[in-house]
C-alpha positions in Angstrom: 88.0 110.4 88.3 86.6 113.1 90.6 89.1 115.6 91.9 89.3 116.0 95.7 88.8 112.3 96.4 91.6 110.2 97.9 92.7 107.3 95.7 95.0 104.3 95.9 97.1 103.3 92.8 96.9 99.9 91.2 99.6 97.7 92.9 101.4 94.5 92.3 103.0 92.7 95.2 105.7 90.0 94.8 108.6 88.5 96.8 112.0 86.9 96.4 113.8 84.9 99.0 115.2 88.1 100.6 112.8 90.9 99.6 109.2 92.0 99.3 108.6 94.0 96.1 105.7 96.4 95.7 105.0 98.1 92.3 102.4 100.9 92.0 101.1 102.6 88.9 101.3 106.3 89.5 101.7 108.0 86.1 102.0 111.8 86.2 103.1 111.9 89.8 106.7 113.1 90.5 108.8 111.3 93.1 109.2 114.6 94.9 105.4 114.6 95.5 105.5 111.2 97.2 106.0 110.1 100.8 106.8 106.5 101.6 106.7 105.4 105.2 107.5 101.9 106.5 106.7 100.0 109.6 107.9 96.4 110.2 104.6 95.0 109.0 103.2 97.7 106.7 104.1 100.2 104.0 102.3 103.5 103.2 102.5 105.6 100.0 101.0 109.1 100.0 101.2 112.1 97.7 99.5 114.4 95.3 98.7 114.2 91.6 97.9 117.7 90.4 95.4 118.2 87.6 96.9 120.6 85.0 94.2 121.5 82.5 94.1 124.5 80.3 91.1 126.8 80.8 90.3 126.4 77.0 90.1 122.5 77.3 86.7 120.9 77.4 86.3 117.4 78.7 84.7 115.1 76.0 84.3 112.1 78.2 84.6 111.7 81.9 88.2 111.4 82.9 89.4 108.0 84.1 92.7 109.4 85.4 93.2 109.9 89.2 93.9 113.3 90.5 94.3 114.8 94.0 95.5 113.1 97.2 96.7 109.5 96.9 97.0 107.3 100.0 97.7 103.6 100.1 98.5 101.4 103.1 99.6 97.8 102.5 99.9 95.2 105.2 102.9 93.0 104.8 103.0 89.2 105.3 106.5 89.3 107.0 108.5 91.9 108.8 110.8 94.1 106.8 114.0 96.1 107.6 112.4 99.5 107.6 115.8 101.4 107.4 116.8 99.5 104.2 113.9 100.0 101.8 114.6 101.3 98.4 112.2 103.1 96.0 112.5 104.2 92.4 110.0 105.7 90.0 110.5 104.8 86.3 108.0 105.5 83.6 105.1 106.0 86.0 105.8 102.8 88.0 106.9 103.1 91.6 109.0 100.1 92.7 109.6 99.7 96.4 112.1 96.9 97.4 111.8 95.9 101.1 114.4 93.5 102.6 112.8 90.9 104.8 114.0 90.3 108.4 115.4 86.8 108.6 113.1 85.2 111.1 114.5 81.7 110.6 116.5 80.3 113.5 118.8 77.4 113.5 119.2 75.1 116.6 122.6 73.5 117.0 122.1 70.3 119.0 
């Protein structure tokens, strides 16, 4: 992929009874180069994937890897607890677990 362009990683979005779970493929990006920000109805991932190529290397086919600035904003189907999200990066997959806000109310009649 062309350097200098902003890209959004491939994502998978699931839920459990209590959490929304977002997974993003970001191989080659270190957790220290990521910024995750949350709002009650959205989550944003941004960061940089640097391209480290030796000056003696010649590209045989056009690269399909993403380099440069990554930026992804995802709207959420329900509100989340923004102060309780957890993120981990394992083997190039970023997993963000976002606890839902319990919006169900019970009426005692």
